[in-house]
A tleap script that builds the chain and sets N, CA, C and O, in Angstrom:
source leaprc.protein.ff14SB
mol = sequence {
  NMET ARG LEU ASN ASN GLN LEU ALA MET ALA
  GLN LYS ILE ILE PHE LEU PHE PHE ILE MET
  SER ILE ILE SER CYS LYS GLN ASP GLU THR
  ASN ASN SER PRO PHE LEU ASN CYS TRP ILE
  HIE SER TYR GLU GLU ASP ASN ALA ASP GLU
  ILE LYS HIE TYR ARG PRO CYS ASP TYR MET
  GLU PHE ALA PRO SER ARG TYR ARG ASN SER
  PHE ASP LEU LYS GLU ASN GLY SER CYS THR
  PHE LEU VAL LEU ALA ALA ASN ASP ALA HIE
  TYR SER GLU ASN GLY THR TRP ASN TYR ASN
  ALA GLU THR LYS ILE LEU GLN ILE GLN ASN
  GLU ASP ASN MET ILE VAL TYR GLU PHE GLU
  VAL LEU GLU ILE GLU THR ASP LYS LEU VAL
  LEU CLYS
}
set mol.1.N position { -45.088 -18.518 78.461 }
set mol.1.CA position { -44.823 -18.314 77.053 }
set mol.1.C position { -44.263 -16.912 76.794 }
set mol.1.O position { -43.321 -16.745 76.019 }
set mol.2.N position { -44.846 -15.922 77.443 }
set mol.2.CA position { -44.390 -14.550 77.266 }
set mol.2.C position { -42.958 -14.391 77.793 }
set mol.2.O position { -42.158 -13.681 77.184 }
set mol.3.N position { -42.629 -15.037 78.903 }
set mol.3.CA position { -41.285 -14.986 79.471 }
set mol.3.C position { -40.271 -15.608 78.504 }
set mol.3.O position { -39.162 -15.095 78.356 }
set mol.4.N position { -40.645 -16.704 77.852 }
set mol.4.CA position { -39.769 -17.346 76.869 }
set mol.4.C position { -39.489 -16.416 75.692 }
set mol.4.O position { -38.361 -16.365 75.202 }
set mol.5.N position { -40.505 -15.678 75.232 }
set mol.5.CA position { -40.325 -14.735 74.128 }
set mol.5.C position { -39.386 -13.595 74.527 }
set mol.5.O position { -38.551 -13.150 73.739 }
set mol.6.N position { -39.544 -13.135 75.770 }
set mol.6.CA position { -38.686 -12.052 76.238 }
set mol.6.C position { -37.236 -12.529 76.370 }
set mol.6.O position { -36.306 -11.796 76.033 }
set mol.7.N position { -37.047 -13.753 76.859 }
set mol.7.CA position { -35.692 -14.305 76.966 }
set mol.7.C position { -35.060 -14.487 75.590 }
set mol.7.O position { -33.885 -14.177 75.393 }
set mol.8.N position { -35.839 -14.985 74.651 }
set mol.8.CA position { -35.335 -15.181 73.292 }
set mol.8.C position { -34.940 -13.839 72.676 }
set mol.8.O position { -33.905 -13.732 72.018 }
set mol.9.N position { -35.764 -12.824 72.890 }
set mol.9.CA position { -35.472 -11.493 72.360 }
set mol.9.C position { -34.207 -10.933 73.019 }
set mol.9.O position { -33.373 -10.341 72.334 }
set mol.10.N position { -34.052 -11.109 74.328 }
set mol.10.CA position { -32.865 -10.632 75.041 }
set mol.10.C position { -31.610 -11.331 74.527 }
set mol.10.O position { -30.566 -10.697 74.373 }
set mol.11.N position { -31.707 -12.640 74.259 }
set mol.11.CA position { -30.560 -13.379 73.732 }
set mol.11.C position { -30.171 -12.857 72.348 }
set mol.11.O position { -28.987 -12.733 72.037 }
set mol.12.N position { -31.161 -12.554 71.530 }
set mol.12.CA position { -30.877 -12.023 70.191 }
set mol.12.C position { -30.197 -10.663 70.281 }
set mol.12.O position { -29.264 -10.382 69.528 }
set mol.13.N position { -30.656 -9.829 71.188 }
set mol.13.CA position { -30.068 -8.499 71.346 }
set mol.13.C position { -28.625 -8.612 71.837 }
set mol.13.O position { -27.743 -7.910 71.340 }
set mol.14.N position { -28.384 -9.487 72.804 }
set mol.14.CA position { -27.022 -9.683 73.313 }
set mol.14.C position { -26.124 -10.235 72.213 }
set mol.14.O position { -24.987 -9.788 72.066 }
set mol.15.N position { -26.610 -11.189 71.448 }
set mol.15.CA position { -25.831 -11.770 70.353 }
set mol.15.C position { -25.497 -10.700 69.315 }
set mol.15.O position { -24.360 -10.619 68.852 }
set mol.16.N position { -26.483 -9.880 68.948 }
set mol.16.CA position { -26.273 -8.814 67.981 }
set mol.16.C position { -25.245 -7.804 68.498 }
set mol.16.O position { -24.365 -7.373 67.754 }
set mol.17.N position { -25.361 -7.434 69.763 }
set mol.17.CA position { -24.406 -6.508 70.373 }
set mol.17.C position { -22.996 -7.091 70.344 }
set mol.17.O position { -22.038 -6.374 70.057 }
set mol.18.N position { -22.860 -8.387 70.638 }
set mol.18.CA position { -21.582 -9.076 70.629 }
set mol.18.C position { -20.962 -9.048 69.228 }
set mol.18.O position { -19.778 -8.744 69.083 }
set mol.19.N position { -21.741 -9.359 68.215 }
set mol.19.CA position { -21.257 -9.366 66.833 }
set mol.19.C position { -20.822 -7.967 66.406 }
set mol.19.O position { -19.774 -7.812 65.780 }
set mol.20.N position { -21.608 -6.955 66.734 }
set mol.20.CA position { -21.281 -5.576 66.377 }
set mol.20.C position { -19.986 -5.128 67.069 }
set mol.20.O position { -19.186 -4.400 66.480 }
set mol.21.N position { -19.785 -5.563 68.309 }
set mol.21.CA position { -18.558 -5.207 69.030 }
set mol.21.C position { -17.334 -5.795 68.347 }
set mol.21.O position { -16.312 -5.123 68.213 }
set mol.22.N position { -17.432 -7.038 67.918 }
set mol.22.CA position { -16.317 -7.695 67.234 }
set mol.22.C position { -16.009 -6.985 65.927 }
set mol.22.O position { -14.845 -6.733 65.618 }
set mol.23.N position { -17.030 -6.662 65.162 }
set mol.23.CA position { -16.834 -5.993 63.885 }
set mol.23.C position { -16.187 -4.630 64.082 }
set mol.23.O position { -15.251 -4.284 63.361 }
set mol.24.N position { -16.662 -3.859 65.036 }
set mol.24.CA position { -16.102 -2.524 65.242 }
set mol.24.C position { -14.672 -2.596 65.741 }
set mol.24.O position { -13.873 -1.726 65.393 }
set mol.25.N position { -14.312 -3.582 66.533 }
set mol.25.CA position { -12.930 -3.719 67.005 }
set mol.25.C position { -11.997 -4.021 65.845 }
set mol.25.O position { -10.913 -3.443 65.765 }
set mol.26.N position { -12.388 -4.905 64.952 }
set mol.26.CA position { -11.552 -5.230 63.806 }
set mol.26.C position { -11.363 -4.021 62.917 }
set mol.26.O position { -10.260 -3.809 62.414 }
set mol.27.N position { -12.382 -3.227 62.703 }
set mol.27.CA position { -12.256 -2.038 61.880 }
set mol.27.C position { -11.315 -1.040 62.536 }
set mol.27.O position { -10.509 -0.409 61.851 }
set mol.28.N position { -11.403 -0.888 63.843 }
set mol.28.CA position { -10.550 0.069 64.533 }
set mol.28.C position { -9.089 -0.296 64.406 }
set mol.28.O position { -8.244 0.589 64.265 }
set mol.29.N position { -8.768 -1.584 64.454 }
set mol.29.CA position { -7.375 -2.009 64.377 }
set mol.29.C position { -6.751 -1.622 63.049 }
set mol.29.O position { -5.593 -1.207 63.016 }
set mol.30.N position { -7.489 -1.748 61.948 }
set mol.30.CA position { -6.918 -1.438 60.650 }
set mol.30.C position { -7.053 0.035 60.312 }
set mol.30.O position { -6.131 0.616 59.738 }
set mol.31.N position { -8.161 0.647 60.646 }
set mol.31.CA position { -8.405 2.022 60.235 }
set mol.31.C position { -7.630 3.035 61.062 }
set mol.31.O position { -7.431 4.162 60.609 }
set mol.32.N position { -7.192 2.678 62.244 }
set mol.32.CA position { -6.554 3.643 63.118 }
set mol.32.C position { -5.049 3.446 63.228 }
set mol.32.O position { -4.435 3.947 64.170 }
set mol.33.N position { -4.445 2.734 62.295 }
set mol.33.CA position { -3.002 2.574 62.328 }
set mol.33.C position { -2.359 3.945 62.213 }
set mol.33.O position { -2.690 4.707 61.305 }
set mol.34.N position { -1.445 4.271 63.119 }
set mol.34.CA position { -0.839 5.606 63.056 }
set mol.34.C position { -0.010 5.827 61.791 }
set mol.34.O position { 0.277 6.975 61.452 }
set mol.35.N position { 0.382 4.768 61.085 }
set mol.35.CA position { 1.146 4.925 59.858 }
set mol.35.C position { 0.300 5.462 58.705 }
set mol.35.O position { 0.822 6.106 57.795 }
set mol.36.N position { -1.011 5.196 58.745 }
set mol.36.CA position { -1.885 5.550 57.633 }
set mol.36.C position { -2.072 7.055 57.572 }
set mol.36.O position { -2.950 7.621 58.223 }
set mol.37.N position { -1.225 7.686 56.772 }
set mol.37.CA position { -1.260 9.132 56.680 }
set mol.37.C position { -0.328 9.573 55.564 }
set mol.37.O position { 0.456 8.784 55.036 }
set mol.38.N position { -0.428 10.823 55.225 }
set mol.38.CA position { 0.551 11.469 54.357 }
set mol.38.C position { 1.583 12.102 55.281 }
set mol.38.O position { 1.228 12.908 56.140 }
set mol.39.N position { 2.865 11.745 55.115 }
set mol.39.CA position { 3.937 12.215 55.984 }
set mol.39.C position { 4.898 13.074 55.190 }
set mol.39.O position { 5.263 12.734 54.064 }
set mol.40.N position { 5.311 14.194 55.781 }
set mol.40.CA position { 6.245 15.102 55.134 }
set mol.40.C position { 7.426 15.352 56.068 }
set mol.40.O position { 7.263 15.474 57.283 }
set mol.41.N position { 8.619 15.427 55.474 }
set mol.41.CA position { 9.846 15.594 56.256 }
set mol.41.C position { 9.893 16.987 56.872 }
set mol.41.O position { 9.894 17.993 56.162 }
set mol.42.N position { 9.930 17.031 58.168 }
set mol.42.CA position { 10.041 18.284 58.917 }
set mol.42.C position { 11.501 18.439 59.330 }
set mol.42.O position { 11.842 18.306 60.505 }
set mol.43.N position { 12.360 18.724 58.347 }
set mol.43.CA position { 13.803 18.722 58.617 }
set mol.43.C position { 14.232 19.801 59.601 }
set mol.43.O position { 15.341 19.741 60.132 }
set mol.44.N position { 13.384 20.779 59.852 }
set mol.44.CA position { 13.696 21.781 60.866 }
set mol.44.C position { 13.820 21.153 62.263 }
set mol.44.O position { 14.502 21.693 63.134 }
set mol.45.N position { 13.165 20.026 62.463 }
set mol.45.CA position { 13.206 19.336 63.761 }
set mol.45.C position { 14.348 18.327 63.865 }
set mol.45.O position { 14.622 17.805 64.945 }
set mol.46.N position { 15.011 18.055 62.743 }
set mol.46.CA position { 16.081 17.054 62.740 }
set mol.46.C position { 17.255 17.528 63.585 }
set mol.46.O position { 17.473 18.723 63.785 }
set mol.47.N position { 18.003 16.539 64.072 }
set mol.47.CA position { 19.233 16.822 64.799 }
set mol.47.C position { 20.302 15.863 64.302 }
set mol.47.O position { 20.186 15.354 63.187 }
set mol.48.N position { 21.290 15.610 65.050 }
set mol.48.CA position { 22.392 14.730 64.642 }
set mol.48.C position { 21.934 13.278 64.518 }
set mol.48.O position { 20.772 12.951 64.758 }
set mol.49.N position { 22.872 12.426 64.138 }
set mol.49.CA position { 22.667 10.970 64.099 }
set mol.49.C position { 21.655 10.499 63.064 }
set mol.49.O position { 21.049 9.442 63.243 }
set mol.50.N position { 21.457 11.248 61.997 }
set mol.50.CA position { 20.590 10.842 60.890 }
set mol.50.C position { 19.148 10.570 61.306 }
set mol.50.O position { 18.447 9.809 60.639 }
set mol.51.N position { 18.702 11.176 62.387 }
set mol.51.CA position { 17.318 11.022 62.822 }
set mol.51.C position { 16.463 12.022 62.066 }
set mol.51.O position { 16.766 13.214 62.023 }
set mol.52.N position { 15.375 11.512 61.461 }
set mol.52.CA position { 14.507 12.356 60.638 }
set mol.52.C position { 13.119 12.428 61.261 }
set mol.52.O position { 12.562 11.424 61.703 }
set mol.53.N position { 12.587 13.621 61.283 }
set mol.53.CA position { 11.255 13.870 61.834 }
set mol.53.C position { 10.275 14.110 60.701 }
set mol.53.O position { 10.523 14.921 59.809 }
set mol.54.N position { 9.162 13.397 60.747 }
set mol.54.CA position { 8.094 13.574 59.770 }
set mol.54.C position { 6.828 13.992 60.511 }
set mol.54.O position { 6.579 13.586 61.646 }
set mol.55.N position { 6.056 14.801 59.843 }
set mol.55.CA position { 4.774 15.271 60.372 }
set mol.55.C position { 3.701 15.005 59.322 }
set mol.55.O position { 4.015 14.879 58.138 }
set mol.56.N position { 2.427 14.916 59.743 }
set mol.56.CA position { 1.363 14.784 58.746 }
set mol.56.C position { 1.432 15.949 57.758 }
set mol.56.O position { 1.775 17.070 58.133 }
set mol.57.N position { 1.106 15.676 56.506 }
set mol.57.CA position { 1.211 16.692 55.458 }
set mol.57.C position { 0.393 17.942 55.771 }
set mol.57.O position { 0.752 19.041 55.348 }
set mol.58.N position { -0.694 17.781 56.503 }
set mol.58.CA position { -1.533 18.937 56.838 }
set mol.58.C position { -1.259 19.460 58.255 }
set mol.58.O position { -2.073 20.204 58.803 }
set mol.59.N position { -0.139 19.085 58.842 }
set mol.59.CA position { 0.195 19.449 60.221 }
set mol.59.C position { 0.354 20.958 60.390 }
set mol.59.O position { -0.138 21.546 61.353 }
set mol.60.N position { 1.047 21.564 59.442 }
set mol.60.CA position { 1.289 23.002 59.501 }
set mol.60.C position { 1.743 23.454 58.125 }
set mol.60.O position { 1.986 22.630 57.243 }
set mol.61.N position { 1.857 24.738 57.943 }
set mol.61.CA position { 2.418 25.256 56.705 }
set mol.61.C position { 3.927 25.337 56.901 }
set mol.61.O position { 4.418 26.127 57.707 }
set mol.62.N position { 4.651 24.513 56.157 }
set mol.62.CA position { 6.095 24.464 56.291 }
set mol.62.C position { 6.746 25.609 55.516 }
set mol.62.O position { 6.164 26.144 54.573 }
set mol.63.N position { 7.934 25.969 55.918 }
set mol.63.CA position { 8.691 27.011 55.221 }
set mol.63.C position { 8.973 26.553 53.789 }
set mol.63.O position { 9.104 25.356 53.535 }
set mol.64.N position { 9.064 27.494 52.860 }
set mol.64.CA position { 9.390 27.118 51.475 }
set mol.64.C position { 10.702 26.328 51.431 }
set mol.64.O position { 11.629 26.578 52.201 }
set mol.65.N position { 10.744 25.378 50.515 }
set mol.65.CA position { 11.902 24.500 50.413 }
set mol.65.C position { 12.017 24.002 48.978 }
set mol.65.O position { 11.007 23.821 48.298 }
set mol.66.N position { 13.239 23.783 48.517 }
set mol.66.CA position { 13.415 23.251 47.159 }
set mol.66.C position { 12.908 21.810 47.078 }
set mol.66.O position { 12.356 21.394 46.060 }
set mol.67.N position { 13.101 21.061 48.152 }
set mol.67.CA position { 12.618 19.670 48.180 }
set mol.67.C position { 12.327 19.286 49.617 }
set mol.67.O position { 13.113 19.555 50.525 }
set mol.68.N position { 11.201 18.664 49.800 }
set mol.68.CA position { 10.801 18.167 51.117 }
set mol.68.C position { 10.219 16.780 50.879 }
set mol.68.O position { 9.145 16.646 50.293 }
set mol.69.N position { 10.923 15.756 51.330 }
set mol.69.CA position { 10.488 14.379 51.111 }
set mol.69.C position { 9.108 14.144 51.734 }
set mol.69.O position { 8.805 14.652 52.813 }
set mol.70.N position { 8.290 13.373 51.039 }
set mol.70.CA position { 6.977 13.019 51.575 }
set mol.70.C position { 6.541 11.674 51.021 }
set mol.70.O position { 6.969 11.262 49.943 }
set mol.71.N position { 5.685 10.999 51.770 }
set mol.71.CA position { 5.070 9.754 51.315 }
set mol.71.C position { 3.695 9.631 51.952 }
set mol.71.O position { 3.459 10.094 53.068 }
set mol.72.N position { 2.798 8.995 51.216 }
set mol.72.CA position { 1.414 8.812 51.649 }
set mol.72.C position { 1.151 7.313 51.761 }
set mol.72.O position { 1.066 6.617 50.750 }
set mol.73.N position { 1.022 6.817 52.998 }
set mol.73.CA position { 0.830 5.388 53.254 }
set mol.73.C position { -0.657 5.087 53.367 }
set mol.73.O position { -1.362 5.689 54.177 }
set mol.74.N position { -1.128 4.153 52.553 }
set mol.74.CA position { -2.547 3.826 52.511 }
set mol.74.C position { -2.821 2.474 53.155 }
set mol.74.O position { -1.928 1.641 53.310 }
set mol.75.N position { -4.081 2.281 53.525 }
set mol.75.CA position { -4.492 1.090 54.283 }
set mol.75.C position { -4.246 -0.212 53.534 }
set mol.75.O position { -3.926 -1.222 54.162 }
set mol.76.N position { -4.383 -0.220 52.226 }
set mol.76.CA position { -4.254 -1.460 51.461 }
set mol.76.C position { -2.803 -1.837 51.153 }
set mol.76.O position { -2.556 -2.762 50.379 }
set mol.77.N position { -1.838 -1.123 51.757 }
set mol.77.CA position { -0.432 -1.424 51.526 }
set mol.77.C position { 0.167 -0.660 50.359 }
set mol.77.O position { 1.359 -0.787 50.080 }
set mol.78.N position { -0.640 0.125 49.682 }
set mol.78.CA position { -0.105 0.937 48.595 }
set mol.78.C position { 0.349 2.284 49.145 }
set mol.78.O position { -0.001 2.659 50.265 }
set mol.79.N position { 1.122 2.996 48.358 }
set mol.79.CA position { 1.583 4.316 48.780 }
set mol.79.C position { 1.985 5.127 47.559 }
set mol.79.O position { 2.138 4.600 46.457 }
set mol.80.N position { 2.146 6.396 47.784 }
set mol.80.CA position { 2.777 7.279 46.804 }
set mol.80.C position { 3.916 7.976 47.537 }
set mol.80.O position { 3.827 8.232 48.738 }
set mol.81.N position { 4.983 8.281 46.811 }
set mol.81.CA position { 6.120 8.947 47.425 }
set mol.81.C position { 6.720 9.924 46.428 }
set mol.81.O position { 6.650 9.721 45.216 }
set mol.82.N position { 7.305 10.978 46.956 }
set mol.82.CA position { 7.914 12.008 46.130 }
set mol.82.C position { 9.328 11.595 45.768 }
set mol.82.O position { 10.082 11.107 46.609 }
set mol.83.N position { 9.678 11.798 44.501 }
set mol.83.CA position { 11.002 11.450 44.005 }
set mol.83.C position { 11.760 12.742 43.701 }
set mol.83.O position { 11.234 13.639 43.043 }
set mol.84.N position { 12.986 12.825 44.181 }
set mol.84.CA position { 13.849 13.977 43.928 }
set mol.84.C position { 14.505 13.791 42.568 }
set mol.84.O position { 15.332 12.899 42.380 }
set mol.85.N position { 14.132 14.629 41.638 }
set mol.85.CA position { 14.695 14.550 40.291 }
set mol.85.C position { 15.940 15.422 40.199 }
set mol.85.O position { 16.043 16.443 40.877 }
set mol.86.N position { 16.882 15.014 39.358 }
set mol.86.CA position { 18.141 15.747 39.209 }
set mol.86.C position { 17.921 17.163 38.684 }
set mol.86.O position { 18.709 18.062 38.979 }
set mol.87.N position { 16.859 17.367 37.909 }
set mol.87.CA position { 16.604 18.681 37.326 }
set mol.87.C position { 15.619 19.511 38.155 }
set mol.87.O position { 15.087 20.508 37.667 }
set mol.88.N position { 15.378 19.113 39.385 }
set mol.88.CA position { 14.456 19.803 40.303 }
set mol.88.C position { 12.989 19.662 39.903 }
set mol.88.O position { 12.130 20.324 40.486 }
set mol.89.N position { 12.690 18.826 38.938 }
set mol.89.CA position { 11.301 18.580 38.535 }
set mol.89.C position { 10.824 17.336 39.288 }
set mol.89.O position { 10.703 16.256 38.709 }
set mol.90.N position { 10.563 17.499 40.551 }
set mol.90.CA position { 10.169 16.376 41.395 }
set mol.90.C position { 8.844 15.811 40.926 }
set mol.90.O position { 8.010 16.523 40.365 }
set mol.91.N position { 8.663 14.523 41.162 }
set mol.91.CA position { 7.436 13.860 40.732 }
set mol.91.C position { 7.058 12.780 41.743 }
set mol.91.O position { 7.868 12.358 42.568 }
set mol.92.N position { 5.823 12.354 41.652 }
set mol.92.CA position { 5.292 11.353 42.565 }
set mol.92.C position { 5.273 9.996 41.882 }
set mol.92.O position { 4.954 9.895 40.697 }
set mol.93.N position { 5.615 8.950 42.632 }
set mol.93.CA position { 5.555 7.574 42.129 }
set mol.93.C position { 4.667 6.740 43.029 }
set mol.93.O position { 4.485 7.052 44.206 }
set mol.94.N position { 4.117 5.677 42.465 }
set mol.94.CA position { 3.309 4.719 43.220 }
set mol.94.C position { 4.199 3.571 43.681 }
set mol.94.O position { 5.198 3.241 43.041 }
set mol.95.N position { 3.818 2.975 44.794 }
set mol.95.CA position { 4.563 1.836 45.306 }
set mol.95.C position { 3.789 1.122 46.392 }
set mol.95.O position { 2.567 1.239 46.488 }
set mol.96.N position { 4.513 0.387 47.202 }
set mol.96.CA position { 3.914 -0.335 48.328 }
set mol.96.C position { 4.752 -0.058 49.568 }
set mol.96.O position { 5.897 0.385 49.478 }
set mol.97.N position { 4.159 -0.327 50.724 }
set mol.97.CA position { 4.873 -0.132 51.979 }
set mol.97.C position { 4.547 -1.284 52.912 }
set mol.97.O position { 3.500 -1.921 52.794 }
set mol.98.N position { 5.457 -1.542 53.841 }
set mol.98.CA position { 5.181 -2.515 54.904 }
set mol.98.C position { 6.000 -2.142 56.120 }
set mol.98.O position { 7.043 -1.494 56.027 }
set mol.99.N position { 5.496 -2.568 57.257 }
set mol.99.CA position { 6.157 -2.317 58.537 }
set mol.99.C position { 6.301 -3.636 59.265 }
set mol.99.O position { 5.330 -4.374 59.433 }
set mol.100.N position { 7.519 -3.930 59.699 }
set mol.100.CA position { 7.804 -5.121 60.479 }
set mol.100.C position { 7.886 -4.702 61.943 }
set mol.100.O position { 8.838 -4.038 62.352 }
set mol.101.N position { 6.885 -5.092 62.729 }
set mol.101.CA position { 6.815 -4.678 64.136 }
set mol.101.C position { 7.958 -5.248 64.969 }
set mol.101.O position { 8.376 -4.626 65.946 }
set mol.102.N position { 8.468 -6.423 64.597 }
set mol.102.CA position { 9.581 -7.023 65.349 }
set mol.102.C position { 10.864 -6.232 65.185 }
set mol.102.O position { 11.542 -5.925 66.166 }
set mol.103.N position { 11.197 -5.903 63.949 }
set mol.103.CA position { 12.444 -5.182 63.673 }
set mol.103.C position { 12.253 -3.672 63.683 }
set mol.103.O position { 13.230 -2.923 63.677 }
set mol.104.N position { 11.003 -3.219 63.699 }
set mol.104.CA position { 10.644 -1.798 63.651 }
set mol.104.C position { 11.143 -1.134 62.370 }
set mol.104.O position { 11.544 0.030 62.372 }
set mol.105.N position { 11.112 -1.899 61.274 }
set mol.105.CA position { 11.583 -1.398 59.987 }
set mol.105.C position { 10.380 -1.078 59.092 }
set mol.105.O position { 9.492 -1.906 58.889 }
set mol.106.N position { 10.382 0.143 58.568 }
set mol.106.CA position { 9.399 0.601 57.595 }
set mol.106.C position { 10.084 0.623 56.241 }
set mol.106.O position { 11.110 1.279 56.061 }
set mol.107.N position { 9.499 -0.111 55.277 }
set mol.107.CA position { 10.047 -0.153 53.924 }
set mol.107.C position { 9.038 0.413 52.939 }
set mol.107.O position { 7.835 0.173 53.045 }
set mol.108.N position { 9.551 1.164 51.984 }
set mol.108.CA position { 8.748 1.661 50.867 }
set mol.108.C position { 9.414 1.167 49.597 }
set mol.108.O position { 10.608 1.377 49.382 }
set mol.109.N position { 8.615 0.498 48.749 }
set mol.109.CA position { 9.136 -0.063 47.511 }
set mol.109.C position { 8.443 0.584 46.327 }
set mol.109.O position { 7.282 0.984 46.420 }
set mol.110.N position { 9.158 0.688 45.209 }
set mol.110.CA position { 8.532 1.206 43.995 }
set mol.110.C position { 7.741 0.097 43.306 }
set mol.110.O position { 7.641 -1.016 43.824 }
set mol.111.N position { 7.186 0.399 42.151 }
set mol.111.CA position { 6.351 -0.590 41.444 }
set mol.111.C position { 7.154 -1.781 40.942 }
set mol.111.O position { 6.576 -2.821 40.623 }
set mol.112.N position { 8.477 -1.649 40.865 }
set mol.112.CA position { 9.347 -2.761 40.455 }
set mol.112.C position { 9.830 -3.566 41.652 }
set mol.112.O position { 10.735 -4.390 41.518 }
set mol.113.N position { 9.233 -3.336 42.831 }
set mol.113.CA position { 9.581 -4.006 44.086 }
set mol.113.C position { 11.010 -3.735 44.547 }
set mol.113.O position { 11.581 -4.531 45.292 }
set mol.114.N position { 11.585 -2.626 44.115 }
set mol.114.CA position { 12.900 -2.213 44.609 }
set mol.114.C position { 12.689 -1.332 45.833 }
set mol.114.O position { 11.822 -0.458 45.826 }
set mol.115.N position { 13.467 -1.554 46.872 }
set mol.115.CA position { 13.347 -0.751 48.093 }
set mol.115.C position { 13.858 0.657 47.806 }
set mol.115.O position { 15.017 0.854 47.439 }
set mol.116.N position { 12.968 1.627 47.980 }
set mol.116.CA position { 13.304 3.029 47.768 }
set mol.116.C position { 13.733 3.666 49.088 }
set mol.116.O position { 14.697 4.429 49.145 }
set mol.117.N position { 12.991 3.333 50.150 }
set mol.117.CA position { 13.293 3.839 51.487 }
set mol.117.C position { 13.228 2.687 52.477 }
set mol.117.O position { 12.366 1.814 52.378 }
set mol.118.N position { 14.144 2.697 53.427 }
set mol.118.CA position { 14.106 1.745 54.525 }
set mol.118.C position { 14.502 2.509 55.780 }
set mol.118.O position { 15.613 3.030 55.880 }
set mol.119.N position { 13.585 2.569 56.730 }
set mol.119.CA position { 13.786 3.340 57.945 }
set mol.119.C position { 13.586 2.457 59.170 }
set mol.119.O position { 12.796 1.513 59.151 }
set mol.120.N position { 14.311 2.777 60.227 }
set mol.120.CA position { 14.002 2.232 61.546 }
set mol.120.C position { 13.061 3.226 62.212 }
set mol.120.O position { 13.364 4.417 62.287 }
set mol.121.N position { 11.916 2.741 62.696 }
set mol.121.CA position { 10.944 3.609 63.347 }
set mol.121.C position { 11.325 3.751 64.816 }
set mol.121.O position { 11.323 2.777 65.569 }
set mol.122.N position { 11.648 4.969 65.208 }
set mol.122.CA position { 12.015 5.251 66.593 }
set mol.122.C position { 10.809 5.673 67.411 }
set mol.122.O position { 10.734 5.396 68.608 }
set mol.123.N position { 9.860 6.349 66.759 }
set mol.123.CA position { 8.675 6.848 67.459 }
set mol.123.C position { 7.563 7.058 66.439 }
set mol.123.O position { 7.795 7.545 65.332 }
set mol.124.N position { 6.354 6.683 66.835 }
set mol.124.CA position { 5.186 6.901 65.971 }
set mol.124.C position { 4.025 7.363 66.831 }
set mol.124.O position { 3.649 6.710 67.804 }
set mol.125.N position { 3.468 8.501 66.452 }
set mol.125.CA position { 2.278 9.049 67.086 }
set mol.125.C position { 1.381 9.558 65.959 }
set mol.125.O position { 1.779 9.542 64.795 }
set mol.126.N position { 0.191 10.002 66.294 }
set mol.126.CA position { -0.703 10.477 65.244 }
set mol.126.C position { -0.167 11.711 64.547 }
set mol.126.O position { -0.503 11.954 63.388 }
set mol.127.N position { 0.659 12.497 65.222 }
set mol.127.CA position { 1.169 13.725 64.605 }
set mol.127.C position { 2.703 13.769 64.508 }
set mol.127.O position { 3.282 14.829 64.270 }
set mol.128.N position { 3.355 12.615 64.693 }
set mol.128.CA position { 4.820 12.606 64.609 }
set mol.128.C position { 5.320 11.217 64.267 }
set mol.128.O position { 4.870 10.213 64.821 }
set mol.129.N position { 6.264 11.187 63.339 }
set mol.129.CA position { 6.931 9.953 62.942 }
set mol.129.C position { 8.436 10.245 62.954 }
set mol.129.O position { 8.916 11.090 62.198 }
set mol.130.N position { 9.169 9.543 63.813 }
set mol.130.CA position { 10.610 9.757 63.937 }
set mol.130.C position { 11.315 8.518 63.396 }
set mol.130.O position { 11.076 7.399 63.851 }
set mol.131.N position { 12.190 8.743 62.411 }
set mol.131.CA position { 12.833 7.652 61.690 }
set mol.131.C position { 14.341 7.805 61.703 }
set mol.131.O position { 14.882 8.901 61.854 }
set mol.132.N position { 15.004 6.660 61.538 }
set mol.132.CA position { 16.464 6.671 61.402 }
set mol.132.C position { 16.836 5.849 60.193 }
set mol.132.O position { 18.019 5.715 59.879 }
savepdb mol mol.pdb
quit
C-alpha cells in the first residue's frame, strides 16, 4: 500500500513537471521574440543600398539629431511609431505591426490600417535590427 502511494505521488510530480515545462516553453516563444522592443534608427551605421540599422532605444546615447525614426513593437501586435512632421513637431502615433517569416517582411500600419512602413528584415538580434 505504501509503495502504491509513493508511485502515485511520483506520477503526480512528473505530470506537474511536464505541464509546467509546456507552459514555460509557450511563454518563452512569445515573450522572447527579438522584435518586441523599442527600435531607433542608428543611421550612423547605415551604408549604401538603402540598408537601415536599428538599435534598441536604450542601446546607447545617440548623437543629437533633428529626426531619428523609431517604433515600439509590442507583444499584442500593437505599436507606436514616430511621425516626421513637416514643421519639425514630430509626434507619436499608435498602430499595429506584423512580421511574415516566409517573406521576411515587417509591416507597420497606422490606426486606419494603412501601411506606414514596410521593410525586408535582413538581420534580427536582441541588439540589432537590419532592414531594407
